[in-house]
C-alpha positions in Angstrom: -1.9 -7.0 -18.5 -4.8 -4.6 -18.2 -8.3 -5.8 -19.0 -11.4 -3.5 -19.4 -13.0 -5.2 -16.3 -10.0 -4.2 -14.1 -10.3 -1.4 -11.5 -7.5 1.0 -12.4 -6.3 4.1 -10.6 -4.2 6.6 -12.5 -2.1 9.0 -10.5 0.3 11.9 -11.2 1.6 14.7 -9.0 -1.5 16.9 -8.9 -4.1 14.7 -10.5 -5.1 17.2 -13.1 -3.4 16.5 -16.4 -1.4 13.3 -16.9 -3.5 11.0 -14.8 -6.7 12.5 -16.3 -5.3 11.9 -19.8 -4.5 8.3 -19.1 -8.0 7.8 -17.6 -9.6 9.3 -20.7 -7.6 7.1 -23.0 -8.5 3.9 -21.1 -12.2 4.8 -21.0 -12.7 6.2 -24.5 -10.4 4.0 -26.6 -10.3 0.7 -24.7 -13.7 0.5 -23.1 -12.6 0.6 -19.4 -15.4 1.5 -17.0 -13.7 1.5 -13.6 -11.0 4.1 -13.8 -10.2 6.9 -11.4 -7.5 9.5 -11.3 -6.0 11.5 -8.5 -2.9 13.5 -7.4 -0.3 11.9 -5.1 0.7 15.3 -3.6 -2.8 16.8 -3.0 -4.9 13.8 -2.0 -5.3 13.0 1.7 -3.6 9.8 2.9 -7.0 8.3 3.9 -8.3 8.6 0.3 -5.0 7.4 -1.2 -5.3 4.2 0.9 -9.0 3.8 -0.2 -8.0 4.2 -3.9 -5.1 1.8 -3.5 -7.4 -0.8 -1.9 -9.9 -0.4 -4.7 -7.5 -0.8 -7.6 -6.2 -3.9 -9.3 -3.6 -1.7 -11.0 -2.1 1.7 -10.2 -0.8 3.6 -13.3 1.8 6.2 -12.2 1.9 8.8 -15.0 4.9 11.0 -14.8 8.6 11.2 -14.4 11.0 10.1 -11.6 9.6 12.7 -9.2 6.1 11.2 -9.4 7.3 7.6 -9.1 9.2 8.7 -5.9 6.0 9.9 -4.3 4.5 6.4 -4.6 4.7 4.5 -1.3 6.9 1.4 -1.6 4.1 -0.9 -0.5 2.0 0.2 -3.5 4.6 -0.7 -6.0 3.5 -4.3 -6.5 0.3 -3.0 -8.2 2.0 -0.1 -10.0 2.9 0.4 -13.6 5.0 3.4 -14.5 4.2 5.4 -17.6 7.2 7.7 -17.8 6.0 10.8 -19.7 8.2 13.1 -17.7 7.0 16.3 -15.9 3.8 18.1 -16.9 4.6 20.5 -19.8 1.1 20.3 -21.3 -1.3 21.8 -18.7 -4.3 20.2 -20.5 -5.3 16.5 -20.3 -6.6 16.8 -23.9 -3.3 18.0 -25.3 -2.5 16.3 -28.6 1.2 15.8 -27.8 0.4 14.2 -24.5 -2.1 12.0 -26.1 0.4 11.0 -28.8 2.9 10.1 -26.1 0.6 8.2 -23.7 -1.6 6.3 -26.2 1.1 3.8 -27.4 2.2 3.2 -23.8 -1.3 2.4 -22.7 -1.9 0.4 -25.9 1.0 -1.9 -25.0 -0.4 -2.5 -21.5 -3.9 -3.4 -22.8 -2.6 -5.7 -25.5 -0.3 -7.8 -23.3 
């Protein structure tokens, strides 16, 4: 489903841990070049609309609470990576990487 030439936007609640981890995995392990990350709660609506317009795919990285922050009209581009709430605090956390990597691997291999 995802190709390295796609424009991908990763988002989570604050845009500091889960979405950054997903972005890093796409870039470092799968050769993606056009990947951005942001927080749904702390990004201005203007910028969210710009990012949505830019993206071929929106990866929503988080639990139910994050998915609920996503506007309905974005959902046709959205793929949900349900890793739950942020308990890691660091986008380089080994456990977060171990959880996200196979989810992303499946999306890239489809």
